[in-house]
N, C-alpha and C positions, 0 to 999 in steps of 0.2 A: 841832683840835677836834671832828672826825669821827672819832679812833682808836677811842674808844669803843664806836660806832656796829658793828653787822651788815653786814657786807660788802655786802648787797642796799640798805641804805640807804645806803651809802657810793656807789655806783654812782649811785643815785637821786636824791642830792643833787649829786653831780658833773654828771649829764646836766642838771638845773634849772637848776643855777648855769649852764651852758652858755648852753644855751637863752633866759634871762634875759640874758645877757652879747649873746649876738647879735642878741636884741630892740630893746635898748637902742642897739650899734651900727647899726645898720642904720635907726633912726628917728634919730639923728644924722645917719647916712648920707645919708638923704633929707631933712633940713633943710639940709645941705652942699646937697646937689644940687639944690635948689630955688631956693637963695639964687645959686648960682655959673650955672646951665645954663639959667633962664628964658629968654636970649633966643632958645637953640638948640634951639628945639620939638620937634627928632627925637632928637635926641640929648639932651635934657632926658625925654621918654617911656621913652626905651630904657632910661636909667639905673635911673629909677625902676622898671619895669618889669622888669630885672634882677635889682634890690637884692628887692624883691617874692619873685621866684620863687626867689634865694638863699634865704631867709631859710625859705619853706614847704620848700625841699626839704631842708633839716639838720635843720629841728622837726622834719619827717616820720620823717629816716631817726634821729632822737633818740630819738622815740617806740617805733621798729621795733625797736631796742635794747633801750629798757627792756622791750618785751614780750618779748622771746626771753631776758630775765633770769631770769623764772619763769614759765615758760610753763604750768604747773599753776594760774596766778592770776594772771591777766591784767587783772585789774578796775581794779589804779591807772594802766598805761599808756593803758587805755581810759576813765578817767574826762577824764585829761590831755589 
């Protein structure tokens, strides 16, 4: 489906797809964590913070890769 697109657009679509999948997966992991670890407050809090930090780091890294893709026009990654 992405074969006819420019390489920059393919990379952008791939990065956005990865970020979307990660956000959905982390949301699912948070729900499972709330259901399974609600009794253990310290572990519950630690796991939720770890998941949020991992999501933030991953998405920041992907946006950094997108901005390095075309340094002359960084408006698209900055918009995201």
